[in-house]
OpenMM code with the backbone's topology and positions (N, CA, C; nanometers):
from openmm import Vec3, app, unit

residues = "MET ALA ASP TRP LEU GLU GLU GLN LEU HIS GLN ALA MET VAL THR LEU ARG ASP GLN HIS ASP ARG ILE GLU SER ALA LYS ALA ASP LEU ALA SER ARG ARG SER SER ALA THR SER ALA ASP ARG LEU VAL THR VAL THR MET ASP SER ARG ASN SER VAL VAL GLY ILE LYS PHE ASN THR THR LYS TYR ARG THR MET PRO PRO GLU GLN LEU ALA ARG THR LEU LEU GLU VAL LEU GLU ARG ALA ARG LEU ASP MET ALA ASP THR VAL VAL GLU VAL PHE GLY PRO LEU MET ASP GLN ARG ASP ASP LEU ARG ALA ALA MET THR GLY ASN THR GLU VAL ASP LYS VAL PHE SER ALA LEU TRP LYS GLU ALA PRO ALA ASP ALA PHE GLY ARG GLY ARG ASP".split()
positions = [
    Vec3(5.4845, 0.5908, 1.7211),
    Vec3(5.3273, 0.6093, 1.6803),
    Vec3(5.3088, 0.7619, 1.7341),
    Vec3(5.3917, 0.7981, 1.7750),
    Vec3(5.3421, 0.9624, 1.8180),
    Vec3(5.3580, 1.0403, 1.6946),
    Vec3(5.4903, 1.0347, 1.6130),
    Vec3(5.4349, 1.1437, 1.5098),
    Vec3(5.3410, 1.0983, 1.4277),
    Vec3(5.2869, 1.0018, 1.4043),
    Vec3(5.1873, 0.9258, 1.2921),
    Vec3(5.0606, 0.9947, 1.3811),
    Vec3(5.0320, 0.9715, 1.5136),
    Vec3(4.9606, 1.0538, 1.5756),
    Vec3(4.9208, 1.1846, 1.5356),
    Vec3(5.0542, 1.2657, 1.5830),
    Vec3(5.0702, 1.4250, 1.5670),
    Vec3(5.0480, 1.4384, 1.4168),
    Vec3(5.0664, 1.3560, 1.3194),
    Vec3(5.0009, 1.4056, 1.1850),
    Vec3(4.8554, 1.4379, 1.1431),
    Vec3(4.8288, 1.2898, 1.1830),
    Vec3(4.6607, 1.2668, 1.1673),
    Vec3(4.6215, 1.3643, 1.2638),
    Vec3(4.6401, 1.4133, 1.3732),
    Vec3(4.5476, 1.5548, 1.4547),
    Vec3(4.5983, 1.6518, 1.3651),
    Vec3(4.7390, 1.6777, 1.3265),
    Vec3(4.7188, 1.8005, 1.2465),
    Vec3(4.6286, 1.7912, 1.0874),
    Vec3(4.6539, 1.6980, 1.0337),
    Vec3(4.5431, 1.6903, 0.9363),
    Vec3(4.4102, 1.7118, 0.9411),
    Vec3(4.3839, 1.6312, 1.0641),
    Vec3(4.2081, 1.6760, 1.0877),
    Vec3(4.2067, 1.8409, 1.1219),
    Vec3(4.2839, 1.8620, 1.1784),
    Vec3(4.2805, 2.0077, 1.2330),
    Vec3(4.2810, 2.1262, 1.0777),
    Vec3(4.3448, 2.0896, 1.0062),
    Vec3(4.3530, 2.1631, 0.9064),
    Vec3(4.2490, 2.1221, 0.8041),
    Vec3(4.2278, 1.9982, 0.7997),
    Vec3(4.0701, 1.9421, 0.7348),
    Vec3(3.9184, 2.0452, 0.7890),
    Vec3(3.9223, 2.0786, 0.9441),
    Vec3(3.8700, 2.1267, 0.9806),
    Vec3(3.8298, 2.2777, 0.9769),
    Vec3(3.9523, 2.3141, 0.9627),
    Vec3(3.9890, 2.4902, 0.9416),
    Vec3(3.9568, 2.5369, 0.8281),
    Vec3(4.0049, 2.4360, 0.7105),
    Vec3(3.9264, 2.4372, 0.5565),
    Vec3(3.8061, 2.4535, 0.5436),
    Vec3(3.7151, 2.3379, 0.6197),
    Vec3(3.5700, 2.3673, 0.5912),
    Vec3(3.5262, 2.4745, 0.6595),
    Vec3(3.5449, 2.4826, 0.7891),
    Vec3(3.5241, 2.6330, 0.8494),
    Vec3(3.5276, 2.7475, 0.7688),
    Vec3(3.6441, 2.7648, 0.6936),
    Vec3(3.6690, 2.8659, 0.6266),
    Vec3(3.5822, 2.8670, 0.4847),
    Vec3(3.5566, 2.7621, 0.4264),
    Vec3(3.4946, 2.7582, 0.3159),
    Vec3(3.3297, 2.7670, 0.3738),
    Vec3(3.2607, 2.7350, 0.4524),
    Vec3(3.1377, 2.7554, 0.5176),
    Vec3(3.1342, 2.8935, 0.5436),
    Vec3(3.2174, 2.9641, 0.6332),
    Vec3(3.2271, 3.0879, 0.6653),
    Vec3(3.1924, 3.1830, 0.5056),
    Vec3(3.2894, 3.1603, 0.4083),
    Vec3(3.2510, 3.2302, 0.2865),
    Vec3(3.0998, 3.1969, 0.2083),
    Vec3(3.1051, 3.0385, 0.2282),
    Vec3(2.9524, 3.0389, 0.1456),
    Vec3(2.8468, 3.1296, 0.2369),
    Vec3(2.8737, 3.1231, 0.3482),
    Vec3(2.7827, 3.2050, 0.4675),
    Vec3(2.7564, 3.3463, 0.4184),
    Vec3(2.8769, 3.4125, 0.3973),
    Vec3(2.8931, 3.5766, 0.3209),
    Vec3(2.8322, 3.5525, 0.2201),
    Vec3(2.8463, 3.4626, 0.0926),
    Vec3(2.8057, 3.4779, -0.0038),
    Vec3(2.6656, 3.4596, -0.0174),
    Vec3(2.6022, 3.3699, 0.0509),
    Vec3(2.4651, 3.3732, 0.0591),
    Vec3(2.3834, 3.4944, 0.1208),
    Vec3(2.4298, 3.5152, 0.2050),
    Vec3(2.3758, 3.6504, 0.2780),
    Vec3(2.3612, 3.7947, 0.1719),
    Vec3(2.4452, 3.7615, 0.0774),
    Vec3(2.4684, 3.8947, 0.0048),
    Vec3(2.3410, 3.8529, -0.1367),
    Vec3(2.3221, 3.7152, -0.1191),
    Vec3(2.2047, 3.7253, -0.2216),
    Vec3(2.0509, 3.7295, -0.2223),
    Vec3(1.9958, 3.7601, -0.2846),
    Vec3(1.8370, 3.7961, -0.3297),
    Vec3(1.7857, 3.7130, -0.3932),
    Vec3(1.6590, 3.6728, -0.3859),
    Vec3(1.5803, 3.5799, -0.4902),
    Vec3(1.4439, 3.6761, -0.5291),
    Vec3(1.4046, 3.7252, -0.6409),
    Vec3(1.2777, 3.7597, -0.6665),
    Vec3(1.2207, 3.6826, -0.7713),
    Vec3(1.0734, 3.6990, -0.7595),
    Vec3(0.9867, 3.6414, -0.8529),
    Vec3(0.8645, 3.7529, -0.8969),
    Vec3(0.8359, 3.7199, -1.0178),
    Vec3(0.7117, 3.8210, -1.0350),
    Vec3(0.5869, 3.7542, -1.0850),
    Vec3(0.5053, 3.7677, -1.0596),
    Vec3(0.3637, 3.6892, -1.1004),
    Vec3(0.3674, 3.6675, -1.2358),
    Vec3(0.2413, 3.5719, -1.3020),
    Vec3(0.2621, 3.5640, -1.4009),
    Vec3(0.1968, 3.6545, -1.4852),
    Vec3(0.0918, 3.7516, -1.4661),
    Vec3(0.0391, 3.8584, -1.5088),
    Vec3(0.1412, 3.9833, -1.4535),
    Vec3(0.2234, 3.9809, -1.4267),
    Vec3(0.3340, 4.0557, -1.4289),
    Vec3(0.2662, 4.2242, -1.3246),
    Vec3(0.2181, 4.1457, -1.2357),
    Vec3(0.1543, 4.2516, -1.1594),
    Vec3(0.2372, 4.3308, -1.0395),
    Vec3(0.3001, 4.1771, -0.9809),
    Vec3(0.3664, 4.1989, -0.8690),
    Vec3(0.5126, 4.1436, -0.8772),
    Vec3(0.6050, 4.1915, -0.7886),
    Vec3(0.7378, 4.1227, -0.7947),
    Vec3(0.7723, 4.1073, -0.6170),
    Vec3(0.8205, 3.9986, -0.5867),
    Vec3(0.8327, 4.0012, -0.4423),
    Vec3(1.0129, 3.9720, -0.4613),
    Vec3(1.0546, 4.0249, -0.3486),
    Vec3(1.1999, 3.9964, -0.3192),
    Vec3(1.2319, 3.9116, -0.2083),
    Vec3(1.3346, 3.7924, -0.1831),
    Vec3(1.3430, 3.7637, -0.0257),
    Vec3(1.5089, 3.7714, -0.0068),
    Vec3(1.5494, 3.7627, 0.0906),
    Vec3(1.6862, 3.7649, 0.1265),
    Vec3(1.7184, 3.5968, 0.1839),
    Vec3(1.8258, 3.5822, 0.2029),
    Vec3(1.8407, 3.4183, 0.2497),
    Vec3(1.8049, 3.3788, 0.3375),
    Vec3(1.7622, 3.4663, 0.4346),
    Vec3(1.6649, 3.4100, 0.5350),
    Vec3(1.5336, 3.4040, 0.4994),
    Vec3(1.4593, 3.3915, 0.3952),
    Vec3(1.3279, 3.3860, 0.3468),
    Vec3(1.2473, 3.5228, 0.4166),
    Vec3(1.3382, 3.5896, 0.4635),
    Vec3(1.2353, 3.7166, 0.4852),
    Vec3(1.2438, 3.8355, 0.3505),
    Vec3(1.1041, 3.8503, 0.3484),
    Vec3(1.0762, 3.9398, 0.2481),
    Vec3(1.1186, 4.0818, 0.2675),
    Vec3(1.2042, 4.1131, 0.1565),
    Vec3(1.2578, 4.2606, 0.1377),
    Vec3(1.1884, 4.3540, 0.0837),
    Vec3(1.1177, 4.3143, -0.0170),
    Vec3(1.0659, 4.3948, -0.1226),
    Vec3(0.9611, 4.3454, -0.1770),
    Vec3(0.8356, 4.4201, -0.2106),
    Vec3(0.7007, 4.3956, -0.2721),
    Vec3(0.6844, 4.5203, -0.3760),
    Vec3(0.7090, 4.4892, -0.4629),
    Vec3(0.6780, 4.6124, -0.6193),
    Vec3(0.5586, 4.5583, -0.6588),
    Vec3(0.4757, 4.6566, -0.6630),
    Vec3(0.3461, 4.6397, -0.7448),
    Vec3(0.3652, 4.7206, -0.9048),
    Vec3(0.3403, 4.6453, -1.0074),
    Vec3(0.4373, 4.6712, -1.1515),
    Vec3(0.3358, 4.7597, -1.1965),
    Vec3(0.2078, 4.7165, -1.1459),
    Vec3(0.0811, 4.8202, -1.2356),
    Vec3(0.0041, 4.8360, -1.1200),
    Vec3(-0.1334, 4.9526, -1.1407),
    Vec3(-0.2043, 4.9977, -1.0535),
    Vec3(-0.3266, 4.8594, -1.0695),
    Vec3(-0.3458, 4.7601, -1.1515),
    Vec3(-0.4300, 4.6727, -1.1317),
    Vec3(-0.4898, 4.6174, -1.0150),
    Vec3(-0.3853, 4.5748, -0.8954),
    Vec3(-0.4300, 4.5247, -0.7833),
    Vec3(-0.5261, 4.6305, -0.6963),
    Vec3(-0.5766, 4.7480, -0.7361),
    Vec3(-0.6519, 4.8433, -0.6884),
    Vec3(-0.8040, 4.7709, -0.7156),
    Vec3(-0.8089, 4.7060, -0.8243),
    Vec3(-0.9379, 4.6840, -0.8426),
    Vec3(-0.9729, 4.5356, -0.8431),
    Vec3(-0.8734, 4.4316, -0.8060),
    Vec3(-0.8669, 4.3167, -0.8021),
    Vec3(-0.9495, 4.2544, -0.6675),
    Vec3(-1.0189, 4.1616, -0.7143),
    Vec3(-1.0916, 4.0948, -0.5682),
    Vec3(-0.9829, 4.0506, -0.4848),
    Vec3(-1.0005, 4.0901, -0.3681),
    Vec3(-0.8957, 4.0609, -0.2443),
    Vec3(-0.8663, 3.9163, -0.2362),
    Vec3(-0.9321, 3.8307, -0.2846),
    Vec3(-0.8869, 3.6912, -0.2681),
    Vec3(-0.8321, 3.6348, -0.3981),
    Vec3(-0.8241, 3.7330, -0.4906),
    Vec3(-0.7325, 3.7142, -0.6478),
    Vec3(-0.5910, 3.7677, -0.5689),
    Vec3(-0.6436, 3.8848, -0.5344),
    Vec3(-0.4750, 3.9510, -0.4834),
    Vec3(-0.4193, 3.8688, -0.3897),
    Vec3(-0.4663, 3.8394, -0.2658),
    Vec3(-0.4315, 3.7218, -0.2183),
    Vec3(-0.3454, 3.5723, -0.2623),
    Vec3(-0.4245, 3.5303, -0.3630),
    Vec3(-0.3721, 3.4279, -0.4450),
    Vec3(-0.2565, 3.4482, -0.5220),
    Vec3(-0.2479, 3.5698, -0.5807),
    Vec3(-0.1169, 3.6218, -0.6566),
    Vec3(-0.0132, 3.6089, -0.5705),
    Vec3(-0.0290, 3.6662, -0.4524),
    Vec3(0.1005, 3.7367, -0.3477),
    Vec3(0.1327, 3.5958, -0.3006),
    Vec3(0.0707, 3.5068, -0.2678),
    Vec3(0.1091, 3.3425, -0.2271),
    Vec3(0.1817, 3.2874, -0.3084),
    Vec3(0.1385, 3.3247, -0.4376),
    Vec3(0.1871, 3.2138, -0.5370),
    Vec3(0.3340, 3.2855, -0.5685),
    Vec3(0.3664, 3.3961, -0.5365),
    Vec3(0.5016, 3.4719, -0.5972),
    Vec3(0.5574, 3.4817, -0.4661),
    Vec3(0.5456, 3.4788, -0.3550),
    Vec3(0.6135, 3.4479, -0.2370),
    Vec3(0.6839, 3.3431, -0.2423),
    Vec3(0.5820, 3.2209, -0.3008),
    Vec3(0.5958, 3.0718, -0.2685),
    Vec3(0.7199, 3.0653, -0.4090),
    Vec3(0.6771, 3.1182, -0.5181),
    Vec3(0.7935, 3.0980, -0.6114),
    Vec3(0.9537, 3.1717, -0.5833),
    Vec3(0.9000, 3.2894, -0.5214),
    Vec3(1.0832, 3.3584, -0.4674),
    Vec3(1.1243, 3.2542, -0.3236),
    Vec3(1.0406, 3.2036, -0.2648),
    Vec3(1.1075, 3.1396, -0.1572),
    Vec3(1.1600, 2.9729, -0.2423),
    Vec3(1.1198, 2.9241, -0.2931),
    Vec3(1.1869, 2.8214, -0.3810),
    Vec3(1.3152, 2.8301, -0.4630),
    Vec3(1.2968, 2.9754, -0.5297),
    Vec3(1.4176, 3.0161, -0.5857),
    Vec3(1.5423, 3.0368, -0.5060),
    Vec3(1.5000, 3.1080, -0.3709),
    Vec3(1.6054, 3.1096, -0.2573),
    Vec3(1.6543, 2.9708, -0.2082),
    Vec3(1.5429, 2.8767, -0.2121),
    Vec3(1.6180, 2.7265, -0.1466),
    Vec3(1.6866, 2.6470, -0.2782),
    Vec3(1.6439, 2.7211, -0.4256),
    Vec3(1.7683, 2.6596, -0.4940),
    Vec3(1.9163, 2.6904, -0.4668),
    Vec3(1.8740, 2.8342, -0.4350),
    Vec3(2.0088, 2.9097, -0.4308),
    Vec3(2.1141, 2.8659, -0.3277),
    Vec3(2.0570, 2.8399, -0.2076),
    Vec3(2.0904, 2.7527, -0.0949),
    Vec3(2.1442, 2.6539, -0.1202),
    Vec3(2.1062, 2.5626, -0.1930),
    Vec3(2.1485, 2.4300, -0.2407),
    Vec3(2.2783, 2.4963, -0.3588),
    Vec3(2.2756, 2.5765, -0.4234),
    Vec3(2.3835, 2.6238, -0.5035),
    Vec3(2.4949, 2.6628, -0.4524),
    Vec3(2.4942, 2.7324, -0.3431),
    Vec3(2.6153, 2.7984, -0.2489),
    Vec3(2.6517, 2.6641, -0.1644),
    Vec3(2.5441, 2.5908, -0.0928),
    Vec3(2.6328, 2.5114, -0.0260),
    Vec3(2.6568, 2.3786, -0.0666),
    Vec3(2.5860, 2.3440, -0.1747),
    Vec3(2.6187, 2.2513, -0.2306),
    Vec3(2.7779, 2.1361, -0.2821),
    Vec3(2.8324, 2.2505, -0.2693),
    Vec3(2.9929, 2.1963, -0.3264),
    Vec3(3.0748, 2.1930, -0.1598),
    Vec3(2.9974, 2.2182, -0.0229),
    Vec3(3.0779, 2.1656, 0.0701),
    Vec3(2.9913, 2.0773, 0.1013),
    Vec3(2.8910, 1.9505, 0.0463),
    Vec3(2.8322, 1.8732, 0.0953),
    Vec3(2.9378, 1.7464, 0.0631),
    Vec3(3.0453, 1.7544, -0.0407),
    Vec3(3.1373, 1.6652, -0.0184),
    Vec3(3.2117, 1.6287, 0.0781),
    Vec3(3.2105, 1.7108, 0.1399),
    Vec3(3.3005, 1.6977, 0.2456),
    Vec3(3.2327, 1.6736, 0.3907),
    Vec3(3.0751, 1.6681, 0.3797),
    Vec3(3.0452, 1.6772, 0.5385),
    Vec3(3.0391, 1.5274, 0.5793),
    Vec3(3.0651, 1.4192, 0.5315),
    Vec3(3.0907, 1.3155, 0.5768),
    Vec3(3.2494, 1.3122, 0.6834),
    Vec3(3.3666, 1.3972, 0.6255),
    Vec3(3.4643, 1.4366, 0.6973),
    Vec3(3.4172, 1.5312, 0.8358),
    Vec3(3.3484, 1.5844, 0.7897),
    Vec3(3.3290, 1.6855, 0.8829),
    Vec3(3.2376, 1.6130, 0.9859),
    Vec3(3.1154, 1.5514, 0.9992),
    Vec3(3.0475, 1.4950, 1.0678),
    Vec3(3.1512, 1.3753, 1.1697),
    Vec3(3.2486, 1.2907, 1.0846),
    Vec3(3.3063, 1.2257, 1.1571),
    Vec3(3.4136, 1.3130, 1.2441),
    Vec3(3.4504, 1.3969, 1.2344),
    Vec3(3.5496, 1.4688, 1.3229),
    Vec3(3.4788, 1.5602, 1.4500),
    Vec3(3.3253, 1.5678, 1.4246),
    Vec3(3.2370, 1.6206, 1.5103),
    Vec3(3.1743, 1.5346, 1.6068),
    Vec3(3.1596, 1.3963, 1.5773),
    Vec3(3.1282, 1.2964, 1.6479),
    Vec3(3.2364, 1.2219, 1.6981),
    Vec3(3.3442, 1.2260, 1.6770),
    Vec3(3.4477, 1.1770, 1.7359),
    Vec3(3.4835, 1.0310, 1.6925),
    Vec3(3.4646, 1.0211, 1.5420),
    Vec3(3.4683, 0.8588, 1.4586),
    Vec3(3.6108, 0.9344, 1.3415),
    Vec3(3.7178, 0.9652, 1.4142),
    Vec3(3.8087, 1.0125, 1.3106),
    Vec3(3.9061, 0.8870, 1.3594),
    Vec3(3.9845, 0.8931, 1.2540),
    Vec3(4.1349, 0.7914, 1.2571),
    Vec3(4.2043, 0.8104, 1.4376),
    Vec3(4.2017, 0.9287, 1.4045),
    Vec3(4.2421, 0.9918, 1.5526),
    Vec3(4.1933, 0.9662, 1.6861),
    Vec3(4.0713, 0.9547, 1.7082),
    Vec3(3.9632, 0.9439, 1.7895),
    Vec3(3.9673, 0.7779, 1.8028),
    Vec3(4.0133, 0.7078, 1.7238),
    Vec3(3.9817, 0.5688, 1.7141),
    Vec3(4.1244, 0.5184, 1.8039),
    Vec3(4.2459, 0.5763, 1.7796),
    Vec3(4.3599, 0.5823, 1.8381),
    Vec3(4.3534, 0.6258, 1.9776),
    Vec3(4.2834, 0.7380, 2.0196),
    Vec3(4.2531, 0.7635, 2.1854),
    Vec3(4.1715, 0.6791, 2.2111),
    Vec3(4.0675, 0.6170, 2.1565),
    Vec3(3.9857, 0.5321, 2.2162),
    Vec3(4.0548, 0.4086, 2.2750),
    Vec3(4.1300, 0.3662, 2.1900),
    Vec3(4.2117, 0.2359, 2.2134),
    Vec3(4.2962, 0.2872, 2.3168),
    Vec3(4.4015, 0.3922, 2.3274),
    Vec3(4.4556, 0.4275, 2.4517),
    Vec3(4.4182, 0.4524, 2.5744),
    Vec3(4.2751, 0.4706, 2.5781),
    Vec3(4.1789, 0.5050, 2.6913),
    Vec3(4.1900, 0.3730, 2.7136),
    Vec3(4.1168, 0.2848, 2.6756),
    Vec3(4.0787, 0.1774, 2.7196),
    Vec3(4.1747, 0.0727, 2.7775),
    Vec3(4.3211, 0.1018, 2.7241),
    Vec3(4.4002, 0.0440, 2.7528),
    Vec3(4.4909, 0.0580, 2.8952),
    Vec3(4.4794, 0.1972, 2.9026),
    Vec3(4.5023, 0.2590, 3.0045),
    Vec3(4.4245, 0.2600, 3.1597),
    Vec3(4.5315, 0.2718, 3.2397),
    Vec3(4.4663, 0.2471, 3.4123),
    Vec3(4.3661, 0.3368, 3.3955),
    Vec3(4.2789, 0.3078, 3.5114),
    Vec3(4.1546, 0.4051, 3.5544),
    Vec3(4.1796, 0.5509, 3.5867),
    Vec3(4.2948, 0.5605, 3.6382),
    Vec3(4.3070, 0.6722, 3.7069),
    Vec3(4.4357, 0.7521, 3.6138),
    Vec3(4.4653, 0.7046, 3.5029),
    Vec3(4.5975, 0.7338, 3.4195),
    Vec3(4.5992, 0.9250, 3.3843),
    Vec3(4.4609, 0.9527, 3.3389),
    Vec3(4.4229, 1.0763, 3.3025),
    Vec3(4.3559, 1.1772, 3.4058),
    Vec3(4.3887, 1.1355, 3.5313),
    Vec3(4.3269, 1.2142, 3.6764),
    Vec3(4.1729, 1.2064, 3.6967),
    Vec3(4.1465, 1.1012, 3.6497),
    Vec3(3.9881, 1.0833, 3.6528),
    Vec3(3.9475, 0.9348, 3.5997),
    Vec3(3.8556, 0.8711, 3.6787),
    Vec3(3.8033, 0.7357, 3.6218),
    Vec3(3.7265, 0.7298, 3.5390),
    Vec3(3.7415, 0.6149, 3.4353),
    Vec3(3.6752, 0.6157, 3.3434),
    Vec3(3.5213, 0.5870, 3.3640),
    Vec3(3.4577, 0.6657, 3.2630),
    Vec3(3.3020, 0.6433, 3.2355),
    Vec3(3.2536, 0.4946, 3.2011),
] * unit.nanometer
topology = app.Topology()
chain = topology.addChain("A")
for resn in residues:
    res = topology.addResidue(resn, chain)
    for name in ("N", "CA", "C"):
        topology.addAtom(name, app.Element.getBySymbol(name[0]), res)
């Protein structure tokens, strides 16, 4: 049983390490991405980074100088929202492939793996002071 337990623990650690590496790679990929959107009238282009911070606003014409403030505000809000939604799609694109392993990762983080079940059974059968402390 010790060999089986050791193999299960090893496999869980390999899975966790692999998931960690994939997450770090996805985070690095996402950090390098930018999202841009241009207003329908081509007046302004907004660029956002992966944290939804505005990293650029470019006025493509000088029309903004004579626009009523309310119209300029609506145009900016519209293009900011489009850039934000585009970045949200990028996040899904980058992290989507990792979602297939989320159940395995959640199980490892919450103590619901096969290894945890074995240890739980051992813990229940052990005397109260077997591990140097009383059971909770």
